[in-house]
PyMOL Python script that loads the backbone (N, CA, C, O; Angstrom):
from pymol import cmd

cmd.read_pdbstr("""\
ATOM      1  N   UNK A   1     197.685 224.873 258.507  1.00  0.00           N
ATOM      2  CA  UNK A   1     198.932 225.722 258.315  1.00  0.00           C
ATOM      3  C   UNK A   1     198.950 225.616 260.311  1.00  0.00           C
ATOM      4  O   UNK A   1     197.979 225.504 261.060  1.00  0.00           O
ATOM      5  N   UNK A   2     200.096 225.687 260.584  1.00  0.00           N
ATOM      6  CA  UNK A   2     200.260 225.402 261.963  1.00  0.00           C
ATOM      7  C   UNK A   2     200.537 226.695 262.785  1.00  0.00           C
ATOM      8  O   UNK A   2     201.151 227.749 262.616  1.00  0.00           O
ATOM      9  N   UNK A   3     199.787 226.104 263.758  1.00  0.00           N
ATOM     10  CA  UNK A   3     199.805 227.179 264.888  1.00  0.00           C
ATOM     11  C   UNK A   3     201.030 227.855 265.730  1.00  0.00           C
ATOM     12  O   UNK A   3     201.780 227.046 266.276  1.00  0.00           O
ATOM     13  N   UNK A   4     201.280 229.040 265.876  1.00  0.00           N
ATOM     14  CA  UNK A   4     202.826 229.604 266.352  1.00  0.00           C
ATOM     15  C   UNK A   4     202.325 229.623 267.184  1.00  0.00           C
ATOM     16  O   UNK A   4     201.148 229.921 267.384  1.00  0.00           O
ATOM     17  N   UNK A   5     203.485 229.154 268.190  1.00  0.00           N
ATOM     18  CA  UNK A   5     203.277 229.436 269.799  1.00  0.00           C
ATOM     19  C   UNK A   5     203.769 231.128 270.214  1.00  0.00           C
ATOM     20  O   UNK A   5     204.398 231.928 269.520  1.00  0.00           O
ATOM     21  N   UNK A   6     203.194 231.291 271.652  1.00  0.00           N
ATOM     22  CA  UNK A   6     203.158 232.495 271.540  1.00  0.00           C
ATOM     23  C   UNK A   6     205.071 232.972 272.316  1.00  0.00           C
ATOM     24  O   UNK A   6     205.534 232.210 273.165  1.00  0.00           O
ATOM     25  N   UNK A   7     205.614 233.792 272.019  1.00  0.00           N
ATOM     26  CA  UNK A   7     207.039 234.583 272.581  1.00  0.00           C
ATOM     27  C   UNK A   7     206.717 234.816 273.834  1.00  0.00           C
ATOM     28  O   UNK A   7     205.560 235.235 273.858  1.00  0.00           O
ATOM     29  N   UNK A   8     207.229 234.741 275.018  1.00  0.00           N
ATOM     30  CA  UNK A   8     207.635 235.217 276.228  1.00  0.00           C
ATOM     31  C   UNK A   8     208.240 236.270 276.103  1.00  0.00           C
ATOM     32  O   UNK A   8     209.025 236.108 275.169  1.00  0.00           O
ATOM     33  N   UNK A   9     208.357 237.546 276.623  1.00  0.00           N
ATOM     34  CA  UNK A   9     209.780 238.547 276.565  1.00  0.00           C
ATOM     35  C   UNK A   9     209.979 238.530 277.735  1.00  0.00           C
ATOM     36  O   UNK A   9     209.019 238.675 278.491  1.00  0.00           O
ATOM     37  N   UNK A  10     210.984 238.390 278.131  1.00  0.00           N
ATOM     38  CA  UNK A  10     211.306 238.643 279.321  1.00  0.00           C
ATOM     39  C   UNK A  10     212.409 239.626 279.532  1.00  0.00           C
ATOM     40  O   UNK A  10     213.595 239.545 279.213  1.00  0.00           O
ATOM     41  N   UNK A  11     211.681 240.674 280.208  1.00  0.00           N
ATOM     42  CA  UNK A  11     212.941 241.936 280.719  1.00  0.00           C
ATOM     43  C   UNK A  11     214.252 241.427 281.604  1.00  0.00           C
ATOM     44  O   UNK A  11     214.341 240.503 282.412  1.00  0.00           O
ATOM     45  N   UNK A  12     215.243 242.397 281.134  1.00  0.00           N
ATOM     46  CA  UNK A  12     216.567 242.069 282.116  1.00  0.00           C
ATOM     47  C   UNK A  12     216.316 241.932 283.422  1.00  0.00           C
ATOM     48  O   UNK A  12     216.432 240.937 284.136  1.00  0.00           O
ATOM     49  N   UNK A  13     215.931 243.110 283.693  1.00  0.00           N
ATOM     50  CA  UNK A  13     215.370 242.697 285.533  1.00  0.00           C
ATOM     51  C   UNK A  13     214.870 241.808 285.851  1.00  0.00           C
ATOM     52  O   UNK A  13     215.331 241.107 286.752  1.00  0.00           O
ATOM     53  N   UNK A  14     213.581 241.487 285.122  1.00  0.00           N
ATOM     54  CA  UNK A  14     213.026 239.987 285.021  1.00  0.00           C
ATOM     55  C   UNK A  14     214.388 238.894 285.476  1.00  0.00           C
ATOM     56  O   UNK A  14     214.777 238.236 286.442  1.00  0.00           O
ATOM     57  N   UNK A  15     214.692 239.152 284.363  1.00  0.00           N
ATOM     58  CA  UNK A  15     215.748 237.886 284.184  1.00  0.00           C
ATOM     59  C   UNK A  15     216.975 237.588 285.395  1.00  0.00           C
ATOM     60  O   UNK A  15     217.564 236.583 285.792  1.00  0.00           O
ATOM     61  N   UNK A  16     216.998 239.191 285.763  1.00  0.00           N
ATOM     62  CA  UNK A  16     218.179 239.146 286.719  1.00  0.00           C
ATOM     63  C   UNK A  16     217.792 238.515 287.857  1.00  0.00           C
ATOM     64  O   UNK A  16     218.525 237.624 288.287  1.00  0.00           O
ATOM     65  N   UNK A  17     216.784 238.794 288.439  1.00  0.00           N
ATOM     66  CA  UNK A  17     215.487 238.411 289.702  1.00  0.00           C
ATOM     67  C   UNK A  17     215.718 237.073 289.345  1.00  0.00           C
ATOM     68  O   UNK A  17     216.604 236.435 289.914  1.00  0.00           O
ATOM     69  N   UNK A  18     214.854 236.460 288.257  1.00  0.00           N
ATOM     70  CA  UNK A  18     215.028 234.803 288.220  1.00  0.00           C
ATOM     71  C   UNK A  18     216.407 233.998 288.780  1.00  0.00           C
ATOM     72  O   UNK A  18     216.510 232.974 289.455  1.00  0.00           O
ATOM     73  N   UNK A  19     217.297 234.798 288.275  1.00  0.00           N
ATOM     74  CA  UNK A  19     218.518 233.946 287.949  1.00  0.00           C
ATOM     75  C   UNK A  19     218.954 234.317 289.723  1.00  0.00           C
ATOM     76  O   UNK A  19     219.752 233.473 290.129  1.00  0.00           O
ATOM     77  N   UNK A  20     218.699 235.060 290.479  1.00  0.00           N
ATOM     78  CA  UNK A  20     219.117 235.103 291.654  1.00  0.00           C
ATOM     79  C   UNK A  20     218.425 234.147 292.481  1.00  0.00           C
ATOM     80  O   UNK A  20     219.031 233.677 293.444  1.00  0.00           O
ATOM     81  N   UNK A  21     217.174 233.774 292.226  1.00  0.00           N
ATOM     82  CA  UNK A  21     216.517 233.247 292.968  1.00  0.00           C
ATOM     83  C   UNK A  21     216.560 231.746 292.688  1.00  0.00           C
ATOM     84  O   UNK A  21     216.313 230.941 293.586  1.00  0.00           O
ATOM     85  N   UNK A  22     216.933 231.291 291.210  1.00  0.00           N
ATOM     86  CA  UNK A  22     217.610 229.889 291.072  1.00  0.00           C
ATOM     87  C   UNK A  22     219.045 229.894 291.752  1.00  0.00           C
ATOM     88  O   UNK A  22     219.424 228.829 292.238  1.00  0.00           O
ATOM     89  N   UNK A  23     219.793 230.894 291.820  1.00  0.00           N
ATOM     90  CA  UNK A  23     221.252 230.595 292.988  1.00  0.00           C
ATOM     91  C   UNK A  23     220.888 230.644 293.827  1.00  0.00           C
ATOM     92  O   UNK A  23     221.522 229.835 294.503  1.00  0.00           O
ATOM     93  N   UNK A  24     220.068 231.167 294.493  1.00  0.00           N
ATOM     94  CA  UNK A  24     219.766 231.071 296.055  1.00  0.00           C
ATOM     95  C   UNK A  24     219.081 229.452 296.458  1.00  0.00           C
ATOM     96  O   UNK A  24     219.444 228.606 297.275  1.00  0.00           O
ATOM     97  N   UNK A  25     218.268 229.481 295.756  1.00  0.00           N
ATOM     98  CA  UNK A  25     218.005 227.757 295.708  1.00  0.00           C
ATOM     99  C   UNK A  25     218.839 226.633 295.640  1.00  0.00           C
ATOM    100  O   UNK A  25     218.638 225.694 296.410  1.00  0.00           O
ATOM    101  N   UNK A  26     219.867 226.600 294.713  1.00  0.00           N
ATOM    102  CA  UNK A  26     220.989 226.077 294.588  1.00  0.00           C
ATOM    103  C   UNK A  26     221.793 225.942 295.780  1.00  0.00           C
ATOM    104  O   UNK A  26     222.434 224.892 295.826  1.00  0.00           O
ATOM    105  N   UNK A  27     221.907 226.619 296.617  1.00  0.00           N
ATOM    106  CA  UNK A  27     222.656 227.333 297.789  1.00  0.00           C
ATOM    107  C   UNK A  27     222.405 226.418 298.878  1.00  0.00           C
ATOM    108  O   UNK A  27     223.158 225.638 299.462  1.00  0.00           O
ATOM    109  N   UNK A  28     221.075 226.710 299.035  1.00  0.00           N
ATOM    110  CA  UNK A  28     220.199 226.108 300.176  1.00  0.00           C
ATOM    111  C   UNK A  28     219.984 224.997 300.339  1.00  0.00           C
ATOM    112  O   UNK A  28     219.634 224.505 301.411  1.00  0.00           O
ATOM    113  N   UNK A  29     220.240 224.124 298.799  1.00  0.00           N
ATOM    114  CA  UNK A  29     220.200 222.571 298.949  1.00  0.00           C
ATOM    115  C   UNK A  29     222.083 221.623 298.962  1.00  0.00           C
ATOM    116  O   UNK A  29     223.118 221.792 298.319  1.00  0.00           O
ATOM    117  N   UNK A  30     221.700 220.785 299.931  1.00  0.00           N
ATOM    118  CA  UNK A  30     222.688 220.489 300.233  1.00  0.00           C
ATOM    119  C   UNK A  30     222.764 218.978 299.326  1.00  0.00           C
ATOM    120  O   UNK A  30     221.671 218.806 298.787  1.00  0.00           O
ATOM    121  N   UNK A  31     223.597 218.009 299.055  1.00  0.00           N
ATOM    122  CA  UNK A  31     223.981 216.813 298.782  1.00  0.00           C
ATOM    123  C   UNK A  31     223.547 216.020 299.637  1.00  0.00           C
ATOM    124  O   UNK A  31     223.482 216.312 300.831  1.00  0.00           O
ATOM    125  N   UNK A  32     223.146 214.775 299.092  1.00  0.00           N
ATOM    126  CA  UNK A  32     222.878 213.639 300.076  1.00  0.00           C
ATOM    127  C   UNK A  32     224.459 213.634 301.078  1.00  0.00           C
ATOM    128  O   UNK A  32     224.475 213.701 302.307  1.00  0.00           O
ATOM    129  N   UNK A  33     225.440 213.558 300.369  1.00  0.00           N
ATOM    130  CA  UNK A  33     226.422 213.661 301.020  1.00  0.00           C
ATOM    131  C   UNK A  33     226.965 214.436 301.993  1.00  0.00           C
ATOM    132  O   UNK A  33     227.676 213.836 302.798  1.00  0.00           O
ATOM    133  N   UNK A  34     226.826 215.610 302.141  1.00  0.00           N
ATOM    134  CA  UNK A  34     226.724 216.831 302.810  1.00  0.00           C
ATOM    135  C   UNK A  34     226.023 216.557 304.023  1.00  0.00           C
ATOM    136  O   UNK A  34     226.368 216.721 305.193  1.00  0.00           O
ATOM    137  N   UNK A  35     224.752 216.011 303.414  1.00  0.00           N
ATOM    138  CA  UNK A  35     223.708 216.314 304.935  1.00  0.00           C
ATOM    139  C   UNK A  35     224.155 214.871 305.784  1.00  0.00           C
ATOM    140  O   UNK A  35     223.885 214.846 306.985  1.00  0.00           O
ATOM    141  N   UNK A  36     224.821 213.699 305.181  1.00  0.00           N
ATOM    142  CA  UNK A  36     224.902 212.591 306.249  1.00  0.00           C
ATOM    143  C   UNK A  36     226.118 213.105 307.035  1.00  0.00           C
ATOM    144  O   UNK A  36     226.316 212.974 308.243  1.00  0.00           O
ATOM    145  N   UNK A  37     226.879 213.701 306.147  1.00  0.00           N
ATOM    146  CA  UNK A  37     227.996 214.135 306.857  1.00  0.00           C
ATOM    147  C   UNK A  37     227.816 215.146 308.203  1.00  0.00           C
ATOM    148  O   UNK A  37     228.501 215.197 309.225  1.00  0.00           O
ATOM    149  N   UNK A  38     226.815 215.805 307.867  1.00  0.00           N
ATOM    150  CA  UNK A  38     226.454 216.827 309.139  1.00  0.00           C
ATOM    151  C   UNK A  38     225.858 215.688 309.687  1.00  0.00           C
ATOM    152  O   UNK A  38     226.783 215.086 310.233  1.00  0.00           O
ATOM    153  N   UNK A  39     224.807 215.055 309.843  1.00  0.00           N
ATOM    154  CA  UNK A  39     224.457 213.719 310.481  1.00  0.00           C
ATOM    155  C   UNK A  39     225.186 213.440 311.447  1.00  0.00           C
ATOM    156  O   UNK A  39     225.062 213.712 312.641  1.00  0.00           O
ATOM    157  N   UNK A  40     226.267 212.662 310.678  1.00  0.00           N
ATOM    158  CA  UNK A  40     227.146 211.950 311.577  1.00  0.00           C
ATOM    159  C   UNK A  40     228.202 212.802 312.515  1.00  0.00           C
ATOM    160  O   UNK A  40     228.798 212.247 313.437  1.00  0.00           O
ATOM    161  N   UNK A  41     228.382 214.196 312.202  1.00  0.00           N
ATOM    162  CA  UNK A  41     229.097 214.932 312.669  1.00  0.00           C
ATOM    163  C   UNK A  41     228.240 214.777 314.499  1.00  0.00           C
ATOM    164  O   UNK A  41     228.560 214.344 315.606  1.00  0.00           O
ATOM    165  N   UNK A  42     226.890 215.523 313.767  1.00  0.00           N
ATOM    166  CA  UNK A  42     226.018 215.330 314.991  1.00  0.00           C
ATOM    167  C   UNK A  42     226.006 214.400 315.988  1.00  0.00           C
ATOM    168  O   UNK A  42     226.157 214.848 317.124  1.00  0.00           O
ATOM    169  N   UNK A  43     225.850 213.072 315.847  1.00  0.00           N
ATOM    170  CA  UNK A  43     226.120 212.007 316.148  1.00  0.00           C
ATOM    171  C   UNK A  43     227.094 212.177 316.997  1.00  0.00           C
ATOM    172  O   UNK A  43     226.866 212.272 318.203  1.00  0.00           O
ATOM    173  N   UNK A  44     228.558 212.251 316.383  1.00  0.00           N
ATOM    174  CA  UNK A  44     230.056 212.389 316.779  1.00  0.00           C
ATOM    175  C   UNK A  44     229.817 212.919 318.356  1.00  0.00           C
ATOM    176  O   UNK A  44     229.966 212.344 319.434  1.00  0.00           O
ATOM    177  N   UNK A  45     229.334 214.404 317.969  1.00  0.00           N
ATOM    178  CA  UNK A  45     229.764 215.313 319.216  1.00  0.00           C
ATOM    179  C   UNK A  45     228.967 214.852 320.140  1.00  0.00           C
ATOM    180  O   UNK A  45     229.452 214.880 321.271  1.00  0.00           O
ATOM    181  N   UNK A  46     227.735 214.370 320.027  1.00  0.00           N
ATOM    182  CA  UNK A  46     226.591 213.893 320.958  1.00  0.00           C
ATOM    183  C   UNK A  46     227.210 212.563 321.803  1.00  0.00           C
ATOM    184  O   UNK A  46     226.901 212.491 322.993  1.00  0.00           O
ATOM    185  N   UNK A  47     228.033 211.558 321.256  1.00  0.00           N
ATOM    186  CA  UNK A  47     228.686 210.781 321.576  1.00  0.00           C
ATOM    187  C   UNK A  47     230.029 211.148 322.622  1.00  0.00           C
ATOM    188  O   UNK A  47     230.247 210.605 323.706  1.00  0.00           O
ATOM    189  N   UNK A  48     230.852 212.224 321.970  1.00  0.00           N
ATOM    190  CA  UNK A  48     231.608 212.473 323.051  1.00  0.00           C
ATOM    191  C   UNK A  48     231.568 213.303 323.779  1.00  0.00           C
ATOM    192  O   UNK A  48     232.441 213.571 324.604  1.00  0.00           O
ATOM    193  N   UNK A  49     230.131 214.095 323.540  1.00  0.00           N
ATOM    194  CA  UNK A  49     229.606 214.731 324.943  1.00  0.00           C
ATOM    195  C   UNK A  49     229.170 213.682 326.294  1.00  0.00           C
ATOM    196  O   UNK A  49     229.356 213.780 327.507  1.00  0.00           O
ATOM    197  N   UNK A  50     228.563 212.741 325.506  1.00  0.00           N
ATOM    198  CA  UNK A  50     228.505 211.749 326.522  1.00  0.00           C
ATOM    199  C   UNK A  50     229.448 210.765 327.594  1.00  0.00           C
ATOM    200  O   UNK A  50     229.215 210.362 328.734  1.00  0.00           O
ATOM    201  N   UNK A  51     230.523 210.596 326.746  1.00  0.00           N
ATOM    202  CA  UNK A  51     231.772 209.919 327.076  1.00  0.00           C
ATOM    203  C   UNK A  51     232.596 210.816 328.017  1.00  0.00           C
ATOM    204  O   UNK A  51     233.312 210.327 328.890  1.00  0.00           O
ATOM    205  N   UNK A  52     232.441 212.557 327.754  1.00  0.00           N
ATOM    206  CA  UNK A  52     233.127 213.344 328.430  1.00  0.00           C
ATOM    207  C   UNK A  52     232.341 213.391 329.919  1.00  0.00           C
ATOM    208  O   UNK A  52     232.986 213.682 330.926  1.00  0.00           O
ATOM    209  N   UNK A  53     231.154 213.139 329.976  1.00  0.00           N
ATOM    210  CA  UNK A  53     229.942 213.372 331.013  1.00  0.00           C
ATOM    211  C   UNK A  53     230.372 212.569 331.992  1.00  0.00           C
ATOM    212  O   UNK A  53     230.692 212.946 333.119  1.00  0.00           O
ATOM    213  N   UNK A  54     230.400 210.662 331.294  1.00  0.00           N
ATOM    214  CA  UNK A  54     230.886 209.833 332.175  1.00  0.00           C
ATOM    215  C   UNK A  54     232.072 209.723 333.193  1.00  0.00           C
ATOM    216  O   UNK A  54     232.089 209.238 334.324  1.00  0.00           O
ATOM    217  N   UNK A  55     233.189 210.397 332.351  1.00  0.00           N
ATOM    218  CA  UNK A  55     234.349 210.580 332.459  1.00  0.00           C
ATOM    219  C   UNK A  55     234.579 210.919 334.293  1.00  0.00           C
ATOM    220  O   UNK A  55     235.037 210.388 335.305  1.00  0.00           O
ATOM    221  N   UNK A  56     233.821 212.320 333.774  1.00  0.00           N
ATOM    222  CA  UNK A  56     233.754 213.393 334.888  1.00  0.00           C
ATOM    223  C   UNK A  56     232.963 212.708 336.151  1.00  0.00           C
ATOM    224  O   UNK A  56     233.241 212.887 337.336  1.00  0.00           O
ATOM    225  N   UNK A  57     232.093 212.021 335.716  1.00  0.00           N
ATOM    226  CA  UNK A  57     231.311 211.058 337.044  1.00  0.00           C
ATOM    227  C   UNK A  57     231.973 210.009 337.800  1.00  0.00           C
ATOM    228  O   UNK A  57     232.046 209.532 338.932  1.00  0.00           O
ATOM    229  N   UNK A  58     232.320 209.913 336.880  1.00  0.00           N
ATOM    230  CA  UNK A  58     233.374 208.218 337.312  1.00  0.00           C
ATOM    231  C   UNK A  58     234.634 209.293 337.896  1.00  0.00           C
ATOM    232  O   UNK A  58     234.712 209.161 339.118  1.00  0.00           O
ATOM    233  N   UNK A  59     235.292 209.964 337.547  1.00  0.00           N
ATOM    234  CA  UNK A  59     235.933 210.342 338.111  1.00  0.00           C
ATOM    235  C   UNK A  59     235.914 210.884 339.937  1.00  0.00           C
ATOM    236  O   UNK A  59     236.587 210.586 340.923  1.00  0.00           O
ATOM    237  N   UNK A  60     234.846 211.735 339.688  1.00  0.00           N
ATOM    238  CA  UNK A  60     234.177 212.246 340.641  1.00  0.00           C
ATOM    239  C   UNK A  60     233.987 211.279 341.770  1.00  0.00           C
ATOM    240  O   UNK A  60     234.204 211.462 342.967  1.00  0.00           O
ATOM    241  N   UNK A  61     233.551 210.245 341.172  1.00  0.00           N
ATOM    242  CA  UNK A  61     232.573 208.708 342.263  1.00  0.00           C
ATOM    243  C   UNK A  61     234.256 208.081 342.441  1.00  0.00           C
ATOM    244  O   UNK A  61     234.348 207.811 343.638  1.00  0.00           O
ATOM    245  N   UNK A  62     234.923 207.914 342.096  1.00  0.00           N
ATOM    246  CA  UNK A  62     236.317 206.996 342.495  1.00  0.00           C
ATOM    247  C   UNK A  62     236.980 208.451 343.518  1.00  0.00           C
ATOM    248  O   UNK A  62     236.799 208.120 344.690  1.00  0.00           O
ATOM    249  N   UNK A  63     237.492 209.536 343.482  1.00  0.00           N
ATOM    250  CA  UNK A  63     237.759 210.434 344.464  1.00  0.00           C
ATOM    251  C   UNK A  63     236.678 210.719 345.354  1.00  0.00           C
ATOM    252  O   UNK A  63     236.921 211.702 346.054  1.00  0.00           O
ATOM    253  N   UNK A  64     235.426 210.122 345.588  1.00  0.00           N
ATOM    254  CA  UNK A  64     234.833 209.883 346.288  1.00  0.00           C
ATOM    255  C   UNK A  64     234.808 208.990 347.416  1.00  0.00           C
ATOM    256  O   UNK A  64     234.892 209.355 348.589  1.00  0.00           O
ATOM    257  N   UNK A  65     234.711 208.030 347.090  1.00  0.00           N
ATOM    258  CA  UNK A  65     234.974 206.667 347.672  1.00  0.00           C
ATOM    259  C   UNK A  65     236.479 206.347 348.001  1.00  0.00           C
ATOM    260  O   UNK A  65     236.634 205.770 349.078  1.00  0.00           O
ATOM    261  N   UNK A  66     237.317 206.542 347.468  1.00  0.00           N
ATOM    262  CA  UNK A  66     238.869 207.268 348.213  1.00  0.00           C
ATOM    263  C   UNK A  66     239.048 207.682 349.575  1.00  0.00           C
ATOM    264  O   UNK A  66     239.650 207.234 350.550  1.00  0.00           O
ATOM    265  N   UNK A  67     237.998 209.146 349.213  1.00  0.00           N
ATOM    266  CA  UNK A  67     238.250 209.490 350.218  1.00  0.00           C
ATOM    267  C   UNK A  67     237.458 209.154 351.685  1.00  0.00           C
ATOM    268  O   UNK A  67     237.763 209.539 352.813  1.00  0.00           O
ATOM    269  N   UNK A  68     236.570 208.477 351.343  1.00  0.00           N
ATOM    270  CA  UNK A  68     235.857 207.761 352.640  1.00  0.00           C
ATOM    271  C   UNK A  68     236.313 206.785 352.906  1.00  0.00           C
ATOM    272  O   UNK A  68     236.280 206.598 354.122  1.00  0.00           O
ATOM    273  N   UNK A  69     236.977 205.615 352.084  1.00  0.00           N
ATOM    274  CA  UNK A  69     237.711 204.862 352.484  1.00  0.00           C
ATOM    275  C   UNK A  69     239.625 204.982 353.126  1.00  0.00           C
ATOM    276  O   UNK A  69     240.425 204.068 353.323  1.00  0.00           O
ATOM    277  N   UNK A  70     239.763 206.247 353.267  1.00  0.00           N
ATOM    278  CA  UNK A  70     240.814 206.631 353.476  1.00  0.00           C
ATOM    279  C   UNK A  70     240.680 206.492 355.479  1.00  0.00           C
ATOM    280  O   UNK A  70     239.685 206.994 356.002  1.00  0.00           O
ATOM    281  N   UNK A  71     241.596 205.897 356.249  1.00  0.00           N
ATOM    282  CA  UNK A  71     241.327 205.894 357.644  1.00  0.00           C
ATOM    283  C   UNK A  71     241.611 206.878 357.923  1.00  0.00           C
ATOM    284  O   UNK A  71     242.464 207.497 357.288  1.00  0.00           O
ATOM    285  N   UNK A  72     240.883 207.458 359.164  1.00  0.00           N
ATOM    286  CA  UNK A  72     240.955 208.789 359.641  1.00  0.00           C
ATOM    287  C   UNK A  72     241.439 208.604 361.181  1.00  0.00           C
ATOM    288  O   UNK A  72     240.832 208.022 362.080  1.00  0.00           O
ATOM    289  N   UNK A  73     242.436 209.123 361.226  1.00  0.00           N
ATOM    290  CA  UNK A  73     243.045 209.125 362.777  1.00  0.00           C
ATOM    291  C   UNK A  73     241.663 209.662 363.947  1.00  0.00           C
ATOM    292  O   UNK A  73     240.816 210.521 363.698  1.00  0.00           O
ATOM    293  N   UNK A  74     241.777 208.965 365.039  1.00  0.00           N
ATOM    294  CA  UNK A  74     241.271 209.255 365.896  1.00  0.00           C
ATOM    295  C   UNK A  74     241.806 210.283 366.909  1.00  0.00           C
ATOM    296  O   UNK A  74     243.008 210.334 367.169  1.00  0.00           O
ATOM    297  N   UNK A  75     240.851 211.149 367.509  1.00  0.00           N
ATOM    298  CA  UNK A  75     240.920 211.740 368.178  1.00  0.00           C
ATOM    299  C   UNK A  75     241.250 211.695 369.695  1.00  0.00           C
ATOM    300  O   UNK A  75     240.501 212.362 370.408  1.00  0.00           O
ATOM    301  N   UNK A  76     242.140 211.088 370.228  1.00  0.00           N
ATOM    302  CA  UNK A  76     242.055 210.449 371.719  1.00  0.00           C
ATOM    303  C   UNK A  76     242.552 211.232 372.591  1.00  0.00           C
ATOM    304  O   UNK A  76     242.569 210.905 373.777  1.00  0.00           O
TER     305      UNK A  76
END
""", "prot")
cmd.dss("prot")
cmd.show_as("cartoon", "prot")
cmd.util.cbc("prot")
cmd.orient("prot")
C-alpha cells in the first residue's frame, strides 16, 4: 500500500500574505533589458554632464584669452 502524502492546510489570510509577498518580489526584479537600459541612461547622463562642463570651461578660457589679447589703450 502506498503512503499518502500529507496535505498542507493554508488559511485564507496566509494565502493572501503569500500572494502579496510574491507580487512584491516580481515588482522588485527587473528584466535584463530594463537593467541595461538604466545603465545606458546613467552613462549617457555622465557623458552629457562631462561635455557640458568641458564646453563651459572652454568658453571661459576663450573669453579670458580674448580679453587678455585685446590691446589696451595707454594712458598718456
